[in-house]
C-alpha positions in Angstrom: -7.4 14.6 -9.5 -6.9 17.6 -7.2 -4.3 18.4 -4.6 -6.7 17.4 -1.8 -7.2 14.0 -3.4 -3.5 13.6 -3.7 -2.9 14.3 -0.1 -5.7 11.8 1.1 -4.1 9.2 -0.9 -0.6 9.8 0.4 -1.9 10.1 4.1 -3.9 6.8 3.6 -0.9 5.1 2.1 1.5 6.2 5.0 -1.1 5.1 7.6 -1.4 1.7 5.8 2.6 1.2 5.7 2.9 2.2 9.3 0.2 0.0 10.4 1.6 -2.9 8.5 5.1 -2.3 9.9 3.9 -1.8 13.6 2.0 -5.1 13.5 4.8 -7.0 12.1 7.1 -5.3 14.7 4.7 -6.7 17.2 5.0 -10.2 15.8 8.8 -9.9 15.7 8.7 -9.0 19.5 6.6 -12.0 20.0 9.2 -14.0 18.2 12.2 -12.7 20.1 10.4 -13.7 23.3 9.7 -17.2 21.9 5.9 -17.0 22.0 6.0 -17.5 18.2 8.2 -20.3 17.3 9.8 -18.8 14.1 12.8 -16.9 13.8 12.7 -13.0 13.5 13.5 -13.0 9.6 10.8 -15.7 8.9 8.3 -13.8 11.0 8.9 -10.6 9.2 8.8 -12.2 5.8 5.4 -13.9 6.7 3.7 -11.3 8.7 4.6 -7.9 6.6 2.9 -9.1 3.3 -0.1 -10.3 5.4 -0.6 -7.2 7.2 0.1 -5.0 4.2 -2.5 -6.8 2.3 -5.0 -6.6 5.1 -4.5 -3.0 5.9 -5.5 -2.2 2.3 -9.0 -3.0 3.6 -8.7 -0.6 6.6 -7.4 2.2 4.4 -9.0 1.9 0.9 -7.8 5.3 -0.3 -4.2 4.0 -0.3 -5.2 1.5 -3.2 -5.3 4.4 -5.4 -1.5 5.0 -4.9 -0.8 2.7 -7.9 -3.5 3.8 -10.0 -3.0 5.5 -13.5 -4.8 8.5 -12.3 -2.6 9.1 -9.5 0.6 8.5 -11.7 -0.5 10.9 -14.3 -1.4 13.5 -11.7 2.2 13.2 -10.4 3.6 13.3 -14.0 1.7 16.4 -14.7 2.6 18.1 -11.5 6.2 17.7 -12.6 5.6 19.0 -16.1 5.7 15.8 -17.9 3.1 14.5 -20.4 0.4 12.2 -19.1 0.2 8.7 -20.2 -2.5 8.5 -23.1 -2.5 4.6 -22.9 -3.7 4.4 -19.3 -6.6 2.3 -18.4 -8.1 4.4 -15.6 -8.8 1.3 -13.3 -10.1 2.2 -9.9 -7.5 1.4 -7.1 -9.8 -1.3 -5.4 -10.0 -3.0 -8.8 -6.4 -2.9 -9.5 -5.3 -6.1 -7.7 -8.0 -8.2 -9.7 -7.0 -6.6 -13.0 -3.3 -7.5 -12.5 -4.3 -11.0 -11.5 -6.0 -11.6 -14.7 
């Protein structure tokens, strides 16, 4: 992995997180004005995971944030040893791998 790949992953992850928070905020505002009949907390608890998961499809590079390749790159950049037992799974397969 190179520095430019790292920057793309971080930018994509930041955009994913911001979009999920903004959409959740929009639903919270709708909840405050009683257009949605849930409370503010319940609306956030339900909407944030939904929009976070959905935004993974809009920003596919952000899925590499949890991959072993990216973690090893961060470790090597700090001067630590890389993980030799890493599975080298691509980010878009990561969710399916963890589910079994």
